[in-house]
C-alpha positions as CSV (number, residue, x, y, z in Angstrom):
1,V,82.2,-5.6,85.3
2,N,78.6,-6.6,84.6
3,G,79.6,-7.5,81.4
4,L,82.2,-10.4,82.9
5,W,80.2,-11.6,85.1
6,S,77.1,-11.4,83.5
7,K,78.6,-13.4,80.7
8,M,80.1,-16.3,83.0
9,R,76.7,-16.9,84.7
10,D,75.0,-17.1,81.1
11,D,78.1,-19.4,80.3
12,T,77.8,-21.3,83.4
13,L,73.5,-22.1,82.3
14,K,74.6,-22.7,79.3
15,T,77.5,-25.3,80.0
16,Q,77.7,-26.7,83.5
17,T,73.9,-26.1,84.6
18,G,71.1,-24.2,85.0
19,H,68.2,-22.1,85.5
20,I,66.4,-25.2,87.3
21,Q,68.6,-28.2,89.2
22,I,67.0,-31.4,90.0
23,H,68.1,-34.7,92.3
24,R,67.9,-36.6,94.7
25,N,67.0,-35.8,97.8
26,G,70.8,-35.7,99.9
27,Y,73.2,-35.4,96.2
28,W,73.6,-31.3,96.5
29,D,75.4,-31.8,99.9
30,D,77.0,-35.1,99.0
31,K,77.7,-36.0,95.3
32,V,78.1,-39.4,95.5
33,I,77.2,-42.0,92.8
34,D,74.5,-43.5,95.4
35,N,73.3,-40.1,96.2
36,F,72.1,-40.4,91.7
37,M,68.6,-40.3,91.5
38,E,66.0,-42.5,89.0
39,M,63.7,-41.0,86.9
40,D,62.1,-41.9,83.8
41,N,61.5,-41.2,79.9
42,E,58.2,-40.6,80.5
43,T,58.8,-37.5,83.8
44,I,61.4,-36.0,81.1
45,A,58.8,-35.3,78.1
46,H,56.0,-34.0,80.9
47,L,58.3,-31.6,82.5
48,E,60.0,-30.4,78.9
49,T,55.8,-29.5,78.7
50,L,55.5,-27.2,81.0
51,D,55.1,-23.2,80.1
52,N,58.2,-21.4,80.0
53,I,60.5,-24.1,79.9
54,E,62.7,-23.7,77.0
55,N,65.7,-27.6,77.2
56,V,65.4,-30.0,80.2
57,S,68.4,-31.8,80.0
58,P,69.7,-35.2,81.8
59,R,72.5,-35.6,82.8
60,I,75.6,-38.2,84.8
61,E,78.9,-36.7,85.8
62,I,80.5,-38.3,88.2
63,T,84.8,-38.6,88.4
64,A,86.6,-41.9,86.5
65,M,90.9,-41.8,85.9
66,A,91.8,-42.5,81.8
67,S,94.5,-43.9,80.6
68,Y,96.0,-44.4,77.3
69,G,99.5,-46.6,76.9
70,T,101.3,-45.4,80.3
71,L,99.3,-42.3,80.9
72,S,96.9,-41.8,82.6
73,K,94.9,-38.8,84.7
74,G,91.8,-37.6,86.1
75,V,89.3,-36.2,84.2
76,A,85.5,-35.6,84.5
77,I,83.3,-37.8,82.7
78,M,79.5,-35.8,81.4
79,G,77.2,-37.8,80.0
80,I,74.8,-36.2,78.0
81,S,72.3,-36.4,76.1
82,P,73.9,-35.5,72.1
83,E,70.2,-33.5,71.1
84,K,69.6,-32.2,74.1
85,E,73.1,-31.2,74.6
86,K,73.3,-29.3,71.3
87,E,70.0,-27.4,72.3
88,K,71.2,-26.4,75.5
89,S,75.6,-26.1,74.8
90,N,75.6,-25.8,71.4
91,L,78.5,-27.9,72.2
92,P,79.2,-29.1,68.0
93,V,80.4,-25.6,67.8
94,R,83.4,-26.1,70.6
95,L,84.6,-29.3,68.2
96,T,88.0,-28.7,66.6
97,K,88.1,-32.6,65.2
98,G,86.1,-35.4,64.8
99,Q,82.2,-35.7,64.4
100,Y,79.6,-34.5,67.4
101,L,77.9,-38.1,69.5
102,T,74.4,-39.6,68.0
103,E,72.4,-40.5,70.9
104,A,73.8,-44.4,70.6
105,D,77.5,-44.2,70.3
106,D,79.4,-45.7,72.7
107,G,81.7,-43.1,71.8
108,I,83.3,-39.6,73.2
109,L,85.3,-36.0,73.2
110,I,87.2,-34.7,75.3
111,G,89.2,-31.5,75.3
112,E,92.3,-30.8,73.4
113,G,94.4,-29.6,76.8
114,L,93.3,-33.4,77.8
115,A,94.1,-35.0,74.2
116,N,97.6,-32.9,73.8
117,Y,97.4,-34.7,77.9
118,L,97.7,-37.8,76.8
119,N,98.1,-38.0,73.3
120,V,95.6,-39.2,71.3
121,T,93.8,-38.2,68.9
122,I,90.5,-39.4,66.7
123,G,90.4,-42.8,66.6
124,D,92.6,-43.3,69.6
125,T,90.7,-45.5,72.6
126,L,90.9,-44.9,76.2
127,A,90.6,-47.0,79.2
128,F,88.1,-45.8,81.7
129,I,88.8,-47.3,85.5
130,G,86.4,-45.2,88.2
131,Q,83.8,-46.5,90.1
132,G,80.1,-47.6,89.6
133,Y,76.7,-47.6,92.1
134,H,76.7,-48.8,95.3
135,G,80.4,-49.3,95.0
136,A,80.2,-51.2,92.1
137,S,83.6,-51.2,89.6
138,A,83.6,-49.3,86.9
139,A,85.6,-49.7,84.0
140,G,85.4,-49.2,80.0
141,L,86.7,-48.5,76.6
142,F,85.5,-45.6,74.9
143,P,87.3,-44.6,70.9
144,I,88.0,-41.1,70.0
145,R,85.2,-39.6,68.6
146,G,86.1,-35.8,68.3
147,L,88.2,-33.4,70.0
148,L,86.7,-30.3,71.8
149,H,87.8,-26.8,72.2
150,L,86.2,-25.5,75.7
151,P,87.0,-22.1,76.8
152,I,87.2,-22.9,81.2
153,I,91.2,-24.5,80.6
154,E,89.8,-26.8,82.8
155,M,86.7,-28.5,80.9
156,D,89.7,-28.4,78.9
157,N,92.5,-30.5,80.7
158,G,90.5,-32.9,82.5
159,L,86.2,-33.2,80.6
160,A,85.2,-36.5,78.6
161,Y,82.0,-36.0,76.8
162,M,80.1,-39.9,76.5
163,T,76.0,-40.6,75.7
164,L,74.0,-41.0,78.8
165,P,74.0,-44.8,77.2
166,A,76.6,-44.9,77.6
167,A,77.2,-43.2,81.1
168,Q,74.1,-45.0,82.7
169,A,76.4,-49.1,81.5
170,F,79.6,-47.8,82.5
171,I,78.0,-46.9,86.3
172,D,75.5,-49.9,86.1
173,L,72.8,-48.1,86.6
174,P,69.4,-47.7,83.6
175,D,67.2,-45.1,84.1
176,G,69.8,-43.2,86.6
177,Y,71.2,-39.5,86.5
178,S,73.1,-37.4,88.9
179,G,70.3,-34.8,87.8
180,V,68.1,-33.3,85.6
181,L,69.2,-29.1,84.2
182,I,66.5,-27.7,82.7
183,S,66.8,-24.3,80.9
184,I,63.6,-21.4,81.2
185,K,62.7,-19.2,79.0
186,K,62.0,-15.9,81.5
187,E,64.1,-15.7,84.1
188,N,62.0,-13.6,86.3
189,L,59.1,-16.7,86.2
190,L,62.2,-18.3,88.1
191,N,60.4,-19.0,92.0
192,E,56.4,-19.8,89.8
193,M,58.5,-22.8,87.6
194,I,60.5,-23.8,90.0
195,E,56.8,-24.1,91.9
196,S,55.3,-25.8,88.9
197,V,58.6,-28.5,88.6
198,K,58.0,-29.6,92.4
199,K,54.3,-30.4,91.7
200,Q,54.8,-33.0,89.0
201,L,57.8,-34.8,90.9
202,P,57.7,-36.6,94.2
203,S,58.9,-35.9,97.1
204,T,62.4,-37.6,97.3
205,Y,63.4,-34.7,94.7
206,E,65.2,-31.0,95.8
207,V,64.3,-28.6,93.2
208,L,66.9,-26.1,92.7
209,P,67.6,-22.0,91.8
210,W,70.8,-21.7,90.5
211,T,70.7,-19.3,93.0
212,I,71.7,-21.9,95.3
213,T,74.3,-24.3,92.9
214,M,76.2,-20.9,91.2
215,G,76.5,-19.8,95.2
216,D,80.3,-20.3,94.8
217,L,80.1,-18.1,91.8
218,M,77.3,-15.4,93.6
219,K,79.9,-15.0,96.4
220,T,83.1,-14.3,94.3
221,A,81.4,-11.6,91.7
222,E,79.3,-9.6,95.0
223,S,82.5,-9.5,96.3
224,H,84.4,-8.3,93.2
225,K,81.4,-6.2,92.1
226,G,81.8,-4.3,95.9
227,M,85.6,-3.7,95.1
228,V,84.9,-2.0,91.6
229,R,81.8,0.0,93.1
230,M,84.9,1.1,95.5
231,V,87.2,2.1,92.2
232,M,83.5,4.0,91.3
233,M,83.6,6.2,93.7
234,I,86.6,6.9,94.0
235,L,86.0,7.6,90.6
236,Y,83.1,9.5,90.7
237,L,85.1,12.0,93.6
238,I,87.7,12.7,90.8
239,V,85.6,13.1,88.0
240,G,83.1,15.8,90.4
241,F,86.3,17.8,91.9
242,G,87.1,18.2,88.0
243,I,83.7,19.5,87.4
244,L,82.9,21.8,91.1
245,G,87.3,22.4,89.0
246,T,86.3,23.9,85.8
247,V,83.6,26.1,87.0
248,I,85.5,27.9,89.1
249,M,87.7,29.0,86.6
250,M,84.5,29.5,84.8
251,T,82.9,31.8,87.5
252,N,86.1,33.5,88.2
253,E,86.8,34.9,85.1
254,R,83.6,36.3,84.9
255,K,83.5,37.9,87.7
256,R,83.7,41.4,86.4
257,E,81.5,39.9,83.7
258,F,79.5,39.5,86.1
259,S,79.2,42.7,87.6
260,M,79.1,45.1,84.5
261,M,75.2,43.2,84.1
262,I,74.2,44.4,87.2
263,S,75.0,48.0,87.5
264,L,73.5,48.6,84.6
265,G,70.2,47.3,86.1
266,M,70.4,43.1,85.6
267,S,68.7,41.6,89.5
268,R,71.2,39.2,91.6
269,L,67.8,36.7,90.5
270,R,68.3,36.7,87.0
271,L,72.0,37.4,86.6
272,K,71.6,33.6,89.0
273,T,68.9,32.0,86.9
274,V,70.6,32.3,83.5
275,T,74.0,31.2,85.0
276,L,72.8,28.3,86.2
277,L,70.5,27.7,83.1
278,E,74.0,28.0,80.8
279,L,75.7,25.6,83.4
280,L,72.6,23.3,82.7
281,I,73.0,23.0,78.7
282,L,76.7,22.8,78.4
283,T,76.1,20.0,81.5
284,M,73.4,18.3,79.3
285,L,75.4,18.5,76.0
286,G,77.9,17.3,77.9
287,V,76.1,14.6,78.7
288,F,74.4,13.8,75.2
289,L,78.0,14.3,73.9
290,A,79.9,11.0,75.2
291,T,76.7,9.0,75.4
292,A,75.9,9.2,72.3
293,V,80.0,8.5,71.3
294,T,80.5,5.7,73.2
295,I,77.4,3.9,73.1
296,P,78.6,2.3,69.2
297,I,82.1,1.6,71.0
298,T,80.4,-0.5,74.0
299,L,77.7,-2.0,70.9
300,Y,81.3,-2.7,69.2
301,F,82.5,-5.0,71.7
302,S,79.8,-6.0,72.4
303,Y,79.3,-8.7,69.8
304,N,84.0,-8.0,69.3
305,P,84.6,-8.8,73.4
306,I,88.3,-7.2,73.8
307,Q,90.7,-10.5,74.2
308,M,93.0,-11.0,76.5
309,T,95.9,-12.7,76.3
310,G,99.7,-13.7,78.0
311,D,99.8,-13.6,82.6
312,M,95.7,-11.0,82.1
313,A,94.4,-14.1,80.0
314,K,96.6,-17.1,82.8
315,S,94.7,-14.9,85.4
316,Y,91.3,-15.3,83.9
317,E,91.6,-19.1,82.8
318,E,92.5,-20.0,87.2
319,M,89.5,-17.8,87.8
320,G,87.5,-20.4,85.4
321,M,86.4,-17.2,83.3
322,E,87.3,-17.7,79.4
323,A,89.9,-15.0,78.1
324,L,87.3,-12.6,77.3
325,M,86.5,-8.7,78.2
326,P,83.2,-8.7,76.7
327,M,80.5,-5.2,77.1
328,V,77.0,-5.0,78.0
329,V,75.1,-2.3,76.4
330,D,71.9,-2.2,79.3
331,A,70.2,1.9,78.8
332,G,70.6,1.4,82.6
333,I,73.9,1.5,82.6
334,F,73.6,4.8,80.3
335,I,71.5,6.2,82.7
336,T,72.7,5.0,86.2
337,Q,76.0,7.0,85.0
338,A,74.6,10.0,83.4
339,M,72.7,10.6,86.2
340,T,75.2,10.0,88.4
341,I,77.6,12.2,86.4
342,F,74.1,15.0,85.9
343,L,74.3,15.2,89.9
344,F,77.2,16.2,90.7
345,A,77.5,18.9,88.4
346,C,74.1,20.0,89.8
347,L,76.1,20.4,93.3
348,T,78.6,22.1,91.4
349,F,76.6,24.8,90.6
350,I,76.5,25.7,93.9
351,Y,79.4,27.6,93.8
352,P,78.7,30.2,91.1
353,I,75.7,30.6,92.2
354,R,76.9,31.8,95.9
355,K,79.5,33.5,94.0
356,I,76.4,36.6,92.0
357,R,75.2,36.3,95.8
358,K,77.8,37.3,98.0
359,L,78.8,39.5,94.7
360,K,80.5,42.9,95.4
361,I,80.6,45.8,92.8
362,T,83.7,47.7,93.7
363,D,85.9,44.9,94.1
364,N,85.3,43.9,91.1
365,R,86.2,47.8,88.7
366,V,88.7,47.6,85.7
């Protein structure tokens, strides 16, 4: 589960958002073109020089009606810098046909789903009609340079990429952006980076962390993780009672052995100590063996995620997630699980200790 949400978060940070976003004040609450901001290239270049900055990607995000022949569909348009986007989201990897955009290109890249719906291919020209800056009409013709296979079905069926100059000309707003996305190298320095970015900008800009810009995803993830915790507690109880049943069986089978040892002069304290050590060694061996077996399996599936199919794949896509089940190799996860099971096992040791303390030798004669 942690792997699934971590992958979804990372994919979203890479493709749709960033660790930090810069907007004009009020844009996040009212995402209309008239609230777009203007920022010169010198300011953007200066932000790239800050420590811990990995990538600075200006964006233009708008909607328009795409038309070809008698077919039309509402689409989201993403104005990008092709070179910066190559570094940020590795977009060229998604290219299945055609060629990638150049910085001064007047063409577009669209998802395969959108291309199938409009029945278009490389070289065809789409007509876009939308709203420009300050109520101006926005219209333009854009040749298709390439087709993309995007993992999220909504994006594949309704997203077009164009260069920033083409998008700015389309909405008639030179040097205008809906926002600037910033990716950082060390996430633990997020708050310090936000303050550093704010110092470089006037108060007319708002600087937001990903925990706000991805708030809906965070709430969904926390809700889902809460349900998973409940299921995990039930599983822990099942495992705990399974261990307890085994310990009870082993203890009762050895009652005559314990009686004989006490009869031969072994103190109950020493017998309890030896029995406790035996159970501790068995538990530790079980925990280590389970960890040794699961680490290679988890490592393999972290590099080769399970591909979901059928209805399960559709449910993933409806949630905006790629239909993959990844696994995370995190030492914290293995340590937590091992310690939890070890704790449950230790609690079951109370039974044999009490049994030995109350054992009556005369009741266990052959």
